[in-house]
OpenMM code with the backbone's topology and positions (N, CA, C; nanometers):
from openmm import Vec3, app, unit

residues = "UNK UNK UNK UNK UNK UNK UNK UNK UNK UNK UNK UNK UNK UNK UNK UNK UNK UNK UNK UNK UNK UNK UNK UNK UNK UNK UNK UNK UNK UNK UNK UNK UNK UNK UNK UNK UNK UNK UNK UNK UNK UNK UNK UNK UNK UNK UNK UNK UNK UNK UNK UNK UNK UNK UNK UNK UNK UNK UNK UNK UNK UNK UNK UNK UNK UNK UNK UNK UNK UNK UNK UNK UNK UNK UNK UNK UNK UNK UNK UNK UNK UNK UNK UNK UNK UNK UNK UNK UNK UNK UNK".split()
positions = [
    Vec3(5.1522, 4.3972, 5.0029),
    Vec3(5.0450, 4.3744, 5.0932),
    Vec3(4.9418, 4.2923, 5.0206),
    Vec3(4.8862, 4.1926, 5.0883),
    Vec3(4.7817, 4.1134, 5.0259),
    Vec3(4.6509, 4.1755, 5.0568),
    Vec3(4.5687, 4.1931, 4.9529),
    Vec3(4.4418, 4.2621, 4.9601),
    Vec3(4.3267, 4.1676, 4.9227),
    Vec3(4.2158, 4.1826, 4.9908),
    Vec3(4.0974, 4.1028, 4.9586),
    Vec3(4.0056, 4.1922, 4.8703),
    Vec3(4.0026, 4.1553, 4.7394),
    Vec3(3.9261, 4.2310, 4.6438),
    Vec3(3.8339, 4.1388, 4.5685),
    Vec3(3.7057, 4.1617, 4.5771),
    Vec3(3.6087, 4.0886, 4.4998),
    Vec3(3.6178, 3.9374, 4.5163),
    Vec3(3.6435, 3.8931, 4.6425),
    Vec3(3.6462, 3.7509, 4.6705),
    Vec3(3.7818, 3.6823, 4.6462),
    Vec3(3.8852, 3.7605, 4.6110),
    Vec3(4.0164, 3.7006, 4.5848),
    Vec3(4.1240, 3.7762, 4.6604),
    Vec3(4.2286, 3.7055, 4.6981),
    Vec3(4.3448, 3.7664, 4.7560),
    Vec3(4.4384, 3.8094, 4.6377),
    Vec3(4.4753, 3.9368, 4.6347),
    Vec3(4.5638, 3.9905, 4.5327),
    Vec3(4.6755, 4.0720, 4.5975),
    Vec3(4.7873, 4.0805, 4.5285),
    Vec3(4.9041, 4.1534, 4.5743),
    Vec3(4.8867, 4.3007, 4.5347),
    Vec3(4.9087, 4.3883, 4.6260),
    Vec3(4.9017, 4.5316, 4.5962),
    Vec3(5.0020, 4.5690, 4.4899),
    Vec3(4.9636, 4.6641, 4.4059),
    Vec3(5.0505, 4.7055, 4.2949),
    Vec3(5.0945, 4.8515, 4.3142),
    Vec3(5.0641, 4.9104, 4.4273),
    Vec3(5.0973, 5.0511, 4.4562),
    Vec3(5.2302, 5.0674, 4.5274),
    Vec3(5.2441, 5.1738, 4.5992),
    Vec3(5.3689, 5.2093, 4.6692),
    Vec3(5.4022, 5.1051, 4.7784),
    Vec3(5.5280, 5.0843, 4.7985),
    Vec3(5.5767, 4.9953, 4.9048),
    Vec3(5.5497, 5.0566, 5.0403),
    Vec3(5.4972, 4.9772, 5.1326),
    Vec3(5.4785, 5.0236, 5.2673),
    Vec3(5.5557, 4.9272, 5.3591),
    Vec3(5.6321, 4.9850, 5.4503),
    Vec3(5.7149, 4.9108, 5.5467),
    Vec3(5.6696, 4.9503, 5.6873),
    Vec3(5.6334, 4.8520, 5.7648),
    Vec3(5.5944, 4.8774, 5.9047),
    Vec3(5.7068, 4.8283, 5.9943),
    Vec3(5.7604, 4.9240, 6.0724),
    Vec3(5.8671, 4.8934, 6.1662),
    Vec3(5.8221, 4.9082, 6.3084),
    Vec3(5.8851, 4.8333, 6.4009),
    Vec3(5.8607, 4.8490, 6.5412),
    Vec3(5.9182, 4.9866, 6.5755),
    Vec3(5.8394, 5.0772, 6.6324),
    Vec3(5.8901, 5.2114, 6.6583),
    Vec3(5.9955, 5.2172, 6.7675),
    Vec3(6.0093, 5.1149, 6.8449),
    Vec3(6.1141, 5.1129, 6.9512),
    Vec3(6.2446, 5.0545, 6.8971),
    Vec3(6.2356, 4.9393, 6.8310),
    Vec3(6.3610, 4.8721, 6.7861),
    Vec3(6.3968, 4.9007, 6.6471),
    Vec3(6.3040, 4.9471, 6.5634),
    Vec3(6.3297, 4.9685, 6.4230),
    Vec3(6.3174, 4.8420, 6.3384),
    Vec3(6.2913, 4.7304, 6.4074),
    Vec3(6.2775, 4.6019, 6.3353),
    Vec3(6.1667, 4.6083, 6.2353),
    Vec3(6.1898, 4.5559, 6.1153),
    Vec3(6.0829, 4.5483, 6.0096),
    Vec3(5.9859, 4.4376, 6.0541),
    Vec3(5.8600, 4.4791, 6.0689),
    Vec3(5.7544, 4.3804, 6.1111),
    Vec3(5.6853, 4.3190, 5.9889),
    Vec3(5.6641, 4.4003, 5.8928),
    Vec3(5.6052, 4.3526, 5.7646),
    Vec3(5.6214, 4.4594, 5.6597),
    Vec3(5.6134, 4.4163, 5.5346),
    Vec3(5.6178, 4.5085, 5.4251),
    Vec3(5.5360, 4.4553, 5.3113),
    Vec3(5.4845, 4.5426, 5.2284),
    Vec3(5.4048, 4.5035, 5.1163),
    Vec3(5.3638, 4.6304, 5.0395),
    Vec3(5.3038, 4.6071, 4.9275),
    Vec3(5.2592, 4.7161, 4.8419),
    Vec3(5.1145, 4.7478, 4.8668),
    Vec3(5.0861, 4.8795, 4.8726),
    Vec3(4.9489, 4.9296, 4.8810),
    Vec3(4.8750, 4.8935, 4.7548),
    Vec3(4.7474, 4.9109, 4.7553),
    Vec3(4.6658, 4.9039, 4.6301),
    Vec3(4.7004, 5.0246, 4.5433),
    Vec3(4.7007, 5.0016, 4.4158),
    Vec3(4.7127, 5.1157, 4.3268),
    Vec3(4.5724, 5.1668, 4.2943),
    Vec3(4.5650, 5.2751, 4.2148),
    Vec3(4.4374, 5.3366, 4.1813),
    Vec3(4.3422, 5.2413, 4.1187),
    Vec3(4.3882, 5.1536, 4.0264),
    Vec3(4.3037, 5.0600, 3.9613),
    Vec3(4.2479, 4.9571, 4.0572),
    Vec3(4.3290, 4.9130, 4.1544),
    Vec3(4.2815, 4.8161, 4.2508),
    Vec3(4.1798, 4.8804, 4.3474),
    Vec3(4.2007, 5.0045, 4.3838),
    Vec3(4.1019, 5.0745, 4.4671),
    Vec3(3.9693, 5.0829, 4.3908),
    Vec3(3.9772, 5.1170, 4.2645),
    Vec3(3.8555, 5.1295, 4.1816),
    Vec3(3.7900, 4.9913, 4.1714),
    Vec3(3.8637, 4.8868, 4.1497),
    Vec3(3.8110, 4.7497, 4.1434),
    Vec3(3.7411, 4.7145, 4.2762),
    Vec3(3.8027, 4.7446, 4.3873),
    Vec3(3.7434, 4.7160, 4.5173),
    Vec3(3.6148, 4.7932, 4.5363),
    Vec3(3.6126, 4.9170, 4.5003),
    Vec3(3.4895, 5.0013, 4.5123),
    Vec3(3.3802, 4.9469, 4.4263),
    Vec3(3.4085, 4.9064, 4.3027),
    Vec3(3.3105, 4.8442, 4.2135),
    Vec3(3.2525, 4.7196, 4.2754),
    Vec3(3.3418, 4.6352, 4.3287),
    Vec3(3.2974, 4.5127, 4.3889),
    Vec3(3.2075, 4.5373, 4.5108),
    Vec3(3.2442, 4.6345, 4.5903),
    Vec3(3.1625, 4.6659, 4.7087),
    Vec3(3.0272, 4.7168, 4.6684),
    Vec3(3.0219, 4.8035, 4.5658),
    Vec3(2.8922, 4.8536, 4.5171),
    Vec3(2.8065, 4.7401, 4.4648),
    Vec3(2.8691, 4.6466, 4.3924),
    Vec3(2.7954, 4.5363, 4.3340),
    Vec3(2.7435, 4.4403, 4.4450),
    Vec3(2.8197, 4.4282, 4.5513),
    Vec3(2.7796, 4.3380, 4.6602),
    Vec3(2.6700, 4.3929, 4.7522),
    Vec3(2.6615, 4.5253, 4.7562),
    Vec3(2.5736, 4.5868, 4.8543),
    Vec3(2.4261, 4.5496, 4.8405),
    Vec3(2.3688, 4.5424, 4.7217),
    Vec3(2.2253, 4.5080, 4.7149),
    Vec3(2.1958, 4.3693, 4.7756),
    Vec3(2.2815, 4.2748, 4.7552),
    Vec3(2.2610, 4.1435, 4.8160),
    Vec3(2.2655, 4.1544, 4.9689),
    Vec3(2.3651, 4.2281, 5.0194),
    Vec3(2.3776, 4.2467, 5.1670),
    Vec3(2.2525, 4.3170, 5.2195),
    Vec3(2.2019, 4.4201, 5.1466),
    Vec3(2.0851, 4.4947, 5.1908),
    Vec3(1.9596, 4.4104, 5.1928),
    Vec3(1.9523, 4.3095, 5.1084),
    Vec3(1.8346, 4.2201, 5.1059),
    Vec3(1.8310, 4.1210, 5.2232),
    Vec3(1.9485, 4.1001, 5.2864),
    Vec3(1.9485, 4.0064, 5.4014),
    Vec3(1.8653, 4.0630, 5.5161),
    Vec3(1.8059, 3.9724, 5.5887),
    Vec3(1.7288, 4.0171, 5.7046),
    Vec3(1.8232, 4.0674, 5.8141),
    Vec3(1.7629, 4.1379, 5.9067),
    Vec3(1.8433, 4.1843, 6.0228),
    Vec3(1.9123, 4.0659, 6.0902),
    Vec3(1.8396, 3.9564, 6.1112),
    Vec3(1.8970, 3.8396, 6.1811),
    Vec3(2.0202, 3.7822, 6.1023),
    Vec3(2.0051, 3.7792, 5.9697),
    Vec3(2.1167, 3.7253, 5.8867),
    Vec3(2.2398, 3.8205, 5.8959),
    Vec3(2.2183, 3.9493, 5.8910),
    Vec3(2.3312, 4.0427, 5.9038),
    Vec3(2.3889, 4.0364, 6.0424),
    Vec3(2.3041, 4.0233, 6.1420),
    Vec3(2.3494, 4.0133, 6.2844),
    Vec3(2.4391, 3.8895, 6.2968),
    Vec3(2.3999, 3.7783, 6.2327),
    Vec3(2.4792, 3.6553, 6.2417),
    Vec3(2.6192, 3.6770, 6.1866),
    Vec3(2.6307, 3.7490, 6.0776),
    Vec3(2.7601, 3.7773, 6.0155),
    Vec3(2.8431, 3.8603, 6.1117),
    Vec3(2.7855, 3.9623, 6.1687),
    Vec3(2.8602, 4.0505, 6.2609),
    Vec3(2.9011, 3.9738, 6.3880),
    Vec3(2.8126, 3.8880, 6.4373),
    Vec3(2.8452, 3.8079, 6.5559),
    Vec3(2.9523, 3.7064, 6.5249),
    Vec3(2.9564, 3.6536, 6.4055),
    Vec3(3.0625, 3.5605, 6.3660),
    Vec3(3.1952, 3.6351, 6.3634),
    Vec3(3.1959, 3.7568, 6.3081),
    Vec3(3.3170, 3.8363, 6.3047),
    Vec3(3.3654, 3.8649, 6.4476),
    Vec3(3.2722, 3.9025, 6.5358),
    Vec3(3.3071, 3.9309, 6.6730),
    Vec3(3.3659, 3.8078, 6.7387),
    Vec3(3.3115, 3.6873, 6.7105),
    Vec3(3.3659, 3.5645, 6.7697),
    Vec3(3.5047, 3.5354, 6.7166),
    Vec3(3.5296, 3.5647, 6.5905),
    Vec3(3.6634, 3.5454, 6.5346),
    Vec3(3.7627, 3.6406, 6.6004),
    Vec3(3.7236, 3.7633, 6.6209),
    Vec3(3.8117, 3.8559, 6.6930),
    Vec3(3.8391, 3.8071, 6.8328),
    Vec3(3.7390, 3.7612, 6.9021),
    Vec3(3.7554, 3.7102, 7.0401),
    Vec3(3.8475, 3.5898, 7.0413),
    Vec3(3.8308, 3.4991, 6.9499),
    Vec3(3.9084, 3.3757, 6.9504),
    Vec3(4.0552, 3.4013, 6.9096),
    Vec3(4.0801, 3.5150, 6.8473),
    Vec3(4.2180, 3.5484, 6.8054),
    Vec3(4.2710, 3.6698, 6.8847),
    Vec3(4.2090, 3.6984, 6.9974),
    Vec3(4.2411, 3.8184, 7.0733),
    Vec3(4.3862, 3.8239, 7.1161),
    Vec3(4.4422, 3.7129, 7.1622),
    Vec3(4.5815, 3.7124, 7.2083),
    Vec3(4.6783, 3.7440, 7.0948),
    Vec3(4.6574, 3.6831, 6.9841),
    Vec3(4.7427, 3.7099, 6.8666),
    Vec3(4.7299, 3.8520, 6.8168),
    Vec3(4.6066, 3.9001, 6.8086),
    Vec3(4.5856, 4.0371, 6.7619),
    Vec3(4.6468, 4.1378, 6.8628),
    Vec3(4.6337, 4.1101, 6.9891),
    Vec3(4.6927, 4.1979, 7.0883),
    Vec3(4.8447, 4.2040, 7.0731),
    Vec3(4.9073, 4.0877, 7.0468),
    Vec3(5.0529, 4.0861, 7.0340),
    Vec3(5.0927, 4.1594, 6.9063),
    Vec3(5.0206, 4.1475, 6.8010),
    Vec3(5.0553, 4.2211, 6.6753),
    Vec3(5.0415, 4.3695, 6.7000),
    Vec3(4.9349, 4.4156, 6.7625),
    Vec3(4.9148, 4.5584, 6.7858),
    Vec3(5.0283, 4.6135, 6.8782),
    Vec3(5.0617, 4.5302, 6.9798),
    Vec3(5.1694, 4.5751, 7.0694),
    Vec3(5.2999, 4.5910, 6.9944),
    Vec3(5.3315, 4.4972, 6.9056),
    Vec3(5.4582, 4.5088, 6.8277),
    Vec3(5.4508, 4.6294, 6.7314),
    Vec3(5.3398, 4.6498, 6.6678),
    Vec3(5.3300, 4.7602, 6.5703),
    Vec3(5.3326, 4.8978, 6.6360),
    Vec3(5.2843, 4.9073, 6.7583),
    Vec3(5.2841, 5.0385, 6.8233),
    Vec3(5.4021, 5.0583, 6.9185),
    Vec3(5.4754, 4.9519, 6.9438),
    Vec3(5.5923, 4.9592, 7.0340),
    Vec3(5.5524, 4.9685, 7.1811),
    Vec3(5.4275, 4.9313, 7.2106),
    Vec3(5.3808, 4.9376, 7.3463),
    Vec3(5.3797, 4.7959, 7.4066),
    Vec3(5.4142, 4.7873, 7.5347),
    Vec3(5.4044, 4.6545, 7.6001),
    Vec3(5.2568, 4.6170, 7.6187),
    Vec3(5.2383, 4.4887, 7.6301),
    Vec3(5.0974, 4.4401, 7.6482),
    Vec3(5.0484, 4.4653, 7.7874),
] * unit.nanometer
topology = app.Topology()
chain = topology.addChain("A")
for resn in residues:
    res = topology.addResidue(resn, chain)
    for name in ("N", "CA", "C"):
        topology.addAtom(name, app.Element.getBySymbol(name[0]), res)
């Protein structure tokens, strides 16, 4: 599994995780979870980033959240298809 840790994409070093379509059994994706060291690294990075985030104004934080919402909206069809495959439910 590819993980976003401290501004970089890294490969998980923990246990293998396989996601199958619950209806067909087809493997949809697989990857490794984060190991304990990667979880610790991610937590340290989040703690270090928080003071900067906290200093942003409400309007600046709102802009980030609204950008995220816009990205979700613009990718809604693809995200819906992924969730449908992972849960085995029709759209």
